[in-house]
C-alpha positions in Angstrom: -42.7 -65.6 29.6 -39.6 -64.9 28.0 -40.4 -68.0 25.7 -43.0 -65.7 23.7 -39.7 -63.7 21.9 -38.9 -66.9 19.9 -42.1 -68.6 19.7 -46.3 -67.9 19.7 -47.3 -70.0 23.1 -51.2 -69.6 22.7 -52.8 -72.4 19.9 -56.5 -73.4 20.3 -55.9 -76.7 19.1 -53.3 -79.4 18.2 -53.9 -78.9 14.8 -53.2 -75.4 15.2 -50.5 -76.2 17.4 -48.9 -78.1 14.5 -49.6 -75.9 11.9 -48.1 -72.6 13.5 -45.6 -73.4 16.0 -42.6 -72.2 14.7 -39.6 -71.8 17.1 -37.3 -68.6 16.1 -33.6 -69.3 16.7 -31.2 -66.1 16.8 -27.9 -66.7 15.0 -26.3 -65.9 18.7 -28.6 -67.6 21.4 -26.9 -68.1 24.7 -29.7 -69.4 27.1 -27.3 -67.8 29.8 -27.5 -64.4 28.9 -30.9 -64.4 26.7 -32.7 -65.9 29.2 -31.7 -66.0 32.7 -29.9 -62.4 32.2 -32.7 -61.0 30.9 -35.1 -62.4 33.2 -33.2 -60.8 35.9 -33.4 -57.7 34.1 -36.9 -57.1 34.1 -37.7 -59.0 37.1 -34.6 -59.5 39.3 -36.9 -60.7 42.5 -39.1 -63.6 40.1 -38.2 -66.7 41.9 -36.0 -69.1 39.5 -35.3 -72.3 41.8 -36.6 -73.6 45.7 -34.3 -75.5 46.7 -34.3 -78.3 50.1 -33.0 -81.5 51.1 -34.0 -84.1 54.1 -31.8 -82.2 56.9 -34.3 -79.1 57.1 -32.1 -77.0 54.6 -33.8 -74.6 52.5 -32.5 -72.2 50.1 -34.5 -69.6 47.4 -33.4 -67.9 44.3 -34.1 -65.2 42.2 -33.1 -65.0 38.4 -30.9 -61.9 39.9 -29.4 -64.6 42.2 -28.6 -66.9 39.4 -27.1 -64.1 37.3 -24.9 -63.3 39.9 -24.0 -66.8 40.9 -23.4 -67.6 37.3 -21.2 -64.7 36.8 -19.2 -65.4 40.1 -18.5 -68.9 38.9 -18.2 -68.0 35.1 -14.7 -65.8 36.4 -13.5 -68.7 38.4 -13.7 -70.9 35.7 -12.2 -68.4 32.9 -9.6 -68.1 36.5 -8.7 -71.9 35.9 -7.9 -71.6 32.0 -11.9 -72.4 30.7 -12.5 -70.8 27.3 -14.7 -71.0 24.9 -15.0 -74.4 23.4 -13.2 -76.4 26.4 -15.1 -79.2 28.3 -15.8 -79.3 32.3 -17.7 -82.5 33.9 -20.2 -81.8 36.5 -21.1 -84.3 38.7 -23.3 -82.8 41.3 -26.0 -84.4 42.0 -29.1 -82.2 43.0 -26.6 -79.9 44.7 -28.1 -76.1 43.9 -24.1 -75.5 42.9 -25.3 -77.1 39.7 -27.3 -74.7 38.4 -24.8 -72.4 38.9 -22.2 -74.0 37.0 -24.2 -74.8 34.5 -25.2 -71.2 33.3 -22.0 -70.4 34.2 -20.4 -72.4 31.5 -23.3 -71.5 28.7 -22.1 -67.7 29.5 -18.6 -69.0 28.4 -19.2 -71.2 25.8 -17.4 -74.2 27.3 -19.0 -77.4 26.7 -20.5 -78.7 30.0 -21.1 -82.2 30.5 -23.3 -83.7 33.9 -22.2 -87.1 34.8 -23.7 -89.2 37.6 -22.3 -89.6 40.8 -22.5 -93.2 40.2 -19.2 -93.5 38.3 -16.0 -95.7 38.9 -13.0 -94.8 38.3 -12.9 -96.7 35.1 -15.7 -94.6 33.8 -14.1 -91.2 35.1 -10.8 -91.6 33.0 -12.5 -93.2 29.7 -15.2 -89.5 29.7 -11.8 -87.6 30.4 -10.3 -89.0 28.0 -12.6 -89.3 25.5 -14.3 -85.7 25.8 -11.0 -84.3 26.2 -12.1 -82.8 29.7 -10.0 -79.9 31.3 -11.7 -79.7 34.7 -14.5 -81.6 36.9 -16.2 -79.8 39.1 -17.4 -83.1 42.1 -20.1 -83.2 45.1 -18.5 -83.8 49.1 -19.5 -87.5 48.7 -16.5 -89.5 50.0 -17.0 -92.2 47.2 -17.1 -89.3 44.0 -14.1 -87.8 45.8 -12.3 -91.6 46.3 -13.2 -92.5 42.6 -11.9 -89.2 40.6 -8.7 -89.4 42.9 -8.3 -92.7 41.7 -8.9 -91.6 38.2 -6.5 -88.5 38.1 -3.8 -90.5 38.5 -3.8 -91.9 35.2 -5.1 -88.4 33.3 -2.6 -86.1 32.8 -4.5 -84.2 30.4 -7.2 -83.2 33.5 -6.4 -79.7 34.6 -7.9 -79.5 38.1 -10.4 -81.1 40.3 -12.8 -78.9 42.2 -14.7 -80.3 45.4 -17.8 -78.7 46.0 -18.8 -78.0 50.1 -16.0 -80.0 51.2 -11.9 -79.4 51.8 -10.4 -82.3 50.1 -6.4 -82.0 49.8 -5.1 -80.9 46.2 -8.1 -80.1 45.1 -9.7 -76.6 44.6 -12.4 -75.7 47.1 -15.1 -74.9 45.0 -17.2 -71.9 47.8 -13.6 -70.1 49.2 -12.8 -69.4 45.2 -16.1 -68.6 43.9 -16.6 -65.9 47.1 -13.3 -64.1 45.5 -14.9 -63.7 42.4 -16.8 -60.8 40.9 -20.3 -60.6 40.1 -20.1 -59.2 36.8 -19.2 -61.2 33.8 -20.2 -59.3 30.3 -20.7 -60.8 27.2 -18.0 -61.5 24.8 -18.3 -59.9 21.5 -15.1 -61.3 19.9 -13.8 -64.8 18.9 -15.0 -66.0 22.3 -18.8 -64.9 21.5 -21.0 -68.2 21.1 -23.2 -68.9 18.0 -26.7 -70.8 18.2 -24.6 -73.8 16.3 -21.9 -73.9 19.2 -20.9 -77.2 20.7 -23.3 -76.5 24.1 -23.8 -79.7 26.1 -22.7 -83.4 26.0 -23.9 -86.0 28.2 -23.0 -89.9 27.7 -25.1 -92.4 27.1 -24.8 -96.7 27.5 -25.7 -98.5 24.0 -26.5 -102.0 23.8 -23.0 -102.6 22.6 -19.2 -100.7 23.3 -18.3 -97.9 25.3 -21.2 -95.0 25.9 -21.4 -92.7 23.3 -21.5 -88.8 23.6 -24.6 -87.0 22.5 -23.8 -83.4 21.8 -26.0 -80.7 21.4 -25.6 -77.3 19.8 -27.0 -73.5 22.1 -30.3 -73.9 20.3 -31.4 -77.0 22.2 -32.8 -75.1 25.0 -35.2 -73.4 22.5 -36.5 -77.0 21.5 -37.4 -77.5 25.2 -40.0 -74.6 24.9 -42.4 -77.9 23.5 -41.5 -79.8 26.4 -41.8 -77.4 29.1 -44.9 -74.6 27.8 -46.8 -77.2 25.9 -46.7 -80.9 27.4 -45.9 -79.8 31.4 -48.1 -77.1 31.0 -45.8 -74.8 32.6 -46.1 -70.8 32.8 -45.1 -68.1 35.1 -47.1 -68.9 38.2 -45.7 -73.3 38.2 -43.8 -74.4 40.7 -42.2 -77.2 38.6 -40.5 -80.8 40.0 -38.8 -83.2 37.8 -37.6 -86.0 39.4 -33.9 -86.7 38.1 -30.6 -86.8 39.2 -28.5 -83.8 37.4 -26.3 -86.6 35.6 -29.4 -87.4 33.5 -30.6 -85.8 30.2 -33.9 -86.0 31.9 -32.6 -83.0 34.5 -32.7 -80.9 31.1 -36.1 -81.7 30.3 -37.2 -80.9 33.6 -35.2 -78.9 35.5 -33.5 -75.9 33.6 -34.5 -74.7 29.9 -37.6 -75.2 29.4 -38.8 -74.3 32.8 -37.0 -71.2 32.6 -38.3 -70.1 29.4 -41.6 -70.3 30.4 -40.6 -68.2 33.4 -41.9 -70.8 35.8 -40.2 -71.6 39.0 -38.4 -75.2 39.7 -38.2 -76.6 43.1 -35.5 -79.4 44.2 -35.1 -81.5 46.3 -31.7 -82.4 46.8 -32.0 -86.1 48.5 -29.6 -89.0 48.4 -31.7 -92.0 49.0 -34.9 -92.0 47.4 -38.4 -92.2 50.1 -41.7 -91.7 48.4 -43.1 -90.6 52.0 -40.5 -87.6 51.6 -40.9 -87.0 48.0 -45.2 -86.7 48.7 -44.5 -84.5 51.9 -42.4 -81.9 49.9 -44.5 -81.8 47.0 -47.7 -81.5 49.5 -45.7 -78.8 51.6 -43.8 -76.7 48.7 -47.7 -76.4 47.0 -45.8 -77.8 43.4 -48.2 -77.2 41.2 -46.5 -79.6 38.2 -44.7 -82.8 38.9 -42.9 -84.8 36.0 -41.3 -88.5 37.3 -40.3 -91.8 35.3 -43.1 -94.8 35.9 -41.0 -96.2 38.5 -42.2 -93.3 40.9 -45.8 -93.4 39.9 -45.7 -96.8 40.5 -44.4 -96.4 44.2 -46.8 -93.4 45.1 -49.8 -94.8 44.2 -48.9 -97.8 47.1 -49.2 -94.4 49.3 -52.7 -93.1 50.8 -52.7 -90.1 49.0 -55.6 -88.7 51.7 -52.9 -87.9 53.8 -51.6 -85.3 51.9 -52.9 -81.6 50.5 -52.0 -81.8 46.4 -54.5 -79.1 46.4 -52.3 -77.2 44.0 -50.9 -80.3 42.4 -52.6 -79.1 38.5 -50.3 -81.4 36.1 -48.8 -84.7 35.9 -46.3 -86.0 33.3 -44.0 -88.9 32.8 -41.4 -90.0 30.5 -38.2 -92.6 30.5 -40.3 -95.0 30.1 -44.0 -96.4 28.9 -46.7 -95.9 31.6 -48.6 -98.8 32.5 -52.9 -98.2 32.1 -53.3 -99.6 35.6 -50.9 -97.0 37.4 -52.5 -94.0 35.4 -56.0 -95.1 36.2 -55.1 -95.5 40.1 -53.3 -92.6 40.1 -56.2 -90.9 38.4 -58.5 -92.0 41.1 -56.4 -91.0 43.7 -55.8 -87.3 42.3 -57.9 -86.5 39.8 -55.3 -86.1 37.6 -54.6 -87.6 34.1 -50.8 -88.4 34.2 -49.7 -86.8 30.4 -47.3 -88.8 28.6 -44.2 -87.6 26.7 -41.2 -89.2 24.5 -37.9 -88.5 23.4 -34.3 -89.6 24.6 -30.9 -87.8 25.6 -30.8 -86.8 22.1 -34.2 -85.2 21.5 -36.6 -83.0 23.3 -40.1 -84.2 23.5 -41.1 -85.5 20.3 -44.2 -86.9 20.6 -46.5 -86.1 23.7 -50.0 -86.4 25.1 -50.4 -82.2 24.6 -53.4 -80.2 26.5 -55.5 -80.2 23.6 -55.6 -83.8 23.5 -57.9 -86.8 24.7 -55.6 -88.8 27.0 -55.1 -92.5 25.6 -53.9 -94.3 28.6 -50.9 -96.1 27.3 -50.2 -94.5 24.5 -47.0 -91.6 24.3 -49.2 -89.2 22.4 -49.0 -87.3 19.2 -45.8 -85.5 17.7 -44.6 -82.4 18.2 -44.5 -79.3 15.8 -41.4 -79.4 13.8 -40.9 -83.4 14.2 -41.4 -85.0 11.1 -42.0 -88.7 12.9 -42.3 -91.4 11.2 -42.9 -95.6 11.8 -41.3 -97.7 8.6 -40.7 -100.8 7.8 -37.3 -102.9 6.5 -37.4 -101.0 3.1 -38.1 -97.2 4.9 -41.6 -97.4 3.9 -44.7 -95.5 6.1 -46.2 -97.7 8.1 -50.3 -98.1 7.8 -52.1 -97.8 11.0 -51.7 -100.9 13.3 -48.6 -101.8 11.8 -45.1 -102.2 14.0 -42.1 -100.3 12.3 -39.4 -98.6 13.9 -40.0 -95.2 15.0 -37.6 -92.4 12.8 -37.6 -88.7 12.5 -37.4 -87.9 9.1 -34.9 -84.3 8.6 -34.4 -83.9 4.4 -36.2 -81.1 4.8 -34.9 -79.7 7.9 -33.5 -80.9 11.2 -35.8 -80.0 14.3 -34.3 -78.0 17.0 -33.9 -79.8 19.7 -32.1 -82.9 17.6 -28.6 -83.4 18.5 -25.8 -82.9 16.5 -24.4 -86.2 16.4 -22.5 -88.5 18.5 -19.0 -86.2 19.5 -16.0 -87.5 17.9 -17.8 -90.4 16.1 -18.9 -90.0 13.2 -19.2 -93.8 11.9 -22.1 -94.2 15.5 -23.9 -90.6 14.0 -24.1 -92.4 10.6 -25.6 -95.6 11.2 -28.0 -94.0 13.5 -28.8 -91.3 11.2 -28.9 -92.3 7.4 -30.3 -90.9 4.3 -32.4 -88.4 6.0 -34.0 -90.2 8.6 -32.6 -91.0 12.3 -33.5 -94.1 14.1 -34.5 -93.7 17.6 -33.7 -97.5 18.4 -37.7 -97.8 19.4 -40.6 -99.8 17.8 -43.7 -98.3 17.7 -47.0 -98.6 16.5 -49.9 -95.5 15.3 -53.2 -95.9 15.7 -56.3 -94.5 13.4 -56.2 -91.4 15.5 -52.8 -90.4 15.1 -51.9 -91.5 18.5 -48.5 -93.2 19.1 -48.2 -96.4 21.0 -44.7 -97.9 21.9 -43.6 -101.5 21.4 -40.3 -101.5 23.1 -36.9 -101.0 22.2 -35.6 -102.8 19.2 -33.0 -104.8 21.1 -36.1 -105.3 23.6 -38.3 -107.1 21.5 -39.0 -110.7 21.8 -39.4 -113.0 19.0 -41.2 -116.5 20.2 -42.8 -119.2 17.7 -43.2 -116.6 15.0 -44.5 -114.2 17.5 -43.3 -110.6 17.9 -43.9 -109.6 21.7 -43.4 -106.2 23.4 -42.0 -106.6 27.2 -44.7 -103.2 27.9 -47.7 -104.9 26.9 -46.9 -108.1 29.0 -45.3 -106.2 31.8 -49.1 -103.6 32.0 -50.9 -106.9 32.1 -48.6 -108.1 35.0 -49.2 -105.0 36.7 -53.1 -105.4 36.8 -52.5 -107.9 39.1 -52.0 -106.6 43.1 -49.1 -108.5 44.1 -47.2 -107.1 41.5 -45.4 -103.8 42.3 -42.6 -104.2 39.5 -41.9 -106.3 36.7 -39.8 -107.3 34.0 -40.1 -108.8 30.7 -37.6 -110.5 28.6 -36.6 -113.2 26.3 -34.6 -116.4 27.4 -33.6 -118.3 24.3 -35.3 -121.9 23.8 -34.3 -124.3 20.7 -37.6 -125.0 19.9 -39.3 -121.6 20.1 -36.4 -119.3 19.8 -36.9 -117.2 22.9 -39.6 -117.7 25.6 -40.9 -115.2 28.1 -39.9 -114.6 31.1 -41.0 -112.0 34.0 -38.7 -110.7 36.9 -41.3 -109.9 39.3 -40.4 -107.2 42.4 -44.2 -108.4 45.0 -46.1 -106.2 46.9 -45.3 -106.7 50.9 -48.4 -108.9 51.2 -47.6 -111.3 49.1 -44.8 -114.2 48.9 -43.4 -115.9 46.2 -44.7 -119.6 45.6 -45.6 -122.3 42.8 -49.3 -121.3 43.4 -48.5 -117.1 42.5 -46.5 -118.5 39.6 -49.8 -120.0 38.5 -52.2 -117.3 39.4 -50.1 -114.5 37.6 -49.5 -116.7 34.1 -52.9 -117.7 33.9 -53.9 -113.8 34.8 -51.6 -112.9 31.4 -53.4 -115.3 29.9 -56.9 -114.0 30.4 -55.6 -110.0 30.3 -53.5 -110.3 26.9 -53.1 -113.0 24.4 -52.3 -116.3 25.7 -49.2 -116.9 23.5 -47.6 -113.6 25.6 -47.9 -115.3 29.0 -44.9 -115.8 31.1 -43.2 -119.5 31.1 -40.6 -118.5 33.1 -41.5 -116.1 36.6 -38.5 -115.1 38.9 -39.2 -113.6 41.7 -36.9 -110.9 43.0 -36.2 -107.8 45.6 -35.5 -105.2 42.9 -35.4 -104.7 39.8 -31.8 -102.9 38.2 -32.5 -100.0 37.0 -30.2 -96.8 35.6 -30.2 -94.0 37.9 -32.7 -92.7 36.1 -35.3 -95.0 36.7 -35.2 -97.6 33.9 -35.2 -101.0 34.1 -32.3 -102.8 32.6 -33.6 -105.4 30.7 -30.4 -105.9 29.2 -28.7 -106.8 32.8 -31.4 -109.8 33.6 -30.9 -111.1 29.6 -26.8 -111.3 30.2 -27.4 -112.9 33.8 -29.7 -115.4 32.0 -27.1 -115.9 29.6 -24.6 -117.1 31.9 -26.4 -119.4 34.0 
């Protein structure tokens, strides 16, 4: 695997891994030329991606295919005036054209900005203005076309809009123009050449207040994902890996391109519009996926299905990230497949900075242990390290060195960067604790932790208790302001199809939580709903629940 050019890839133990795993970053590293093109040069017929959709279409791309297609797209972007440092928004769902565009922009040295297809015209206008976007490449979705067209009226700085898989009046037709371009694109050697410290990738990520922040990574970022792919997802040259993620979400960079190709693995892309876990399970079995990663939400739905209907004999590894995995889901999935789900933790701002690595015993509910090169700590309000079992802020200490894969800062926002990253400490905004063995346990986002009657209560532990009850499919725990207690615990619950809301069920769930965890953590309020508000990545939007309660 090409990753071996940058880091040793075999270790005897976690301790050996932590002490000796050191990633080398060439000054001029460029993922497009140094990974995609290098593999294409040595193994042109090696499979890079298998793509399919619910309509039965299927395409297989070799690394030679990706090289040539990205070269054609790079020449296309150059014809539009895109050069090193320019910003381009790409909103292509799971269309295979995303990978061609991403690699092309990397080769040019332009700033790739993946975004979700669910943006409104207002969202698009904000992003174009904030990042100085020159071009938008959008998928053939009538809603997307309408939103971009509406936004374009107020964006004189937006030079071009490009439609993929459709023809739109006034737009540039992607396939028609790309086909005119040469499949040769030489690596720049002049001022257009890229440095590992140049801006590479930008994600808009929502905070608790204000407009979305712009998380900016440099060209060294893909190398940080060697840890993610090789040592957490356990990928090698023979792997066929599926990460469930839209390309507009940072998880796509974690699981659908960089680390996977550095390991020589083939990525599997299922290009669906609406999630159907029956279809997903069928595709995993049919295409013989060997490594699978999905947010806990997906696993919660999957374990309700009869796995005996599918052949999962090729599935060797399962991972999850995005939110902590409830132990109940872990246990059921292991009973059904024999596989232990390995948790990983990180943010749009990072690669996998904590994970359950291959040499480690799995502790259900734990995130795992720190990645090499990452000085992870849990600190109190005085920035002192917490003792085992003591909750505190989960941070990355960067005074000695900046880990490979940690973001450069928030683009054009020094104030926000300094707020979260000061005195050599990057604050993740999460609360956690470490046990006696060094395993890290997630408590909640700082904003999600509930203070009730003097107790600090993390939503995850109460949600895990509720999920052990057979009636609960999904749930979210939030705090509701209370004059006496400060806040009381509220559970917003989605029931399984066998159960219906009732006062009796409320009492049963409350008593269940009292038995499973500390009595003071039981939900005094239980609200039954059809579905929970979620981000496109599957994370529960507890903030939205709190805001809805505030206006009642």
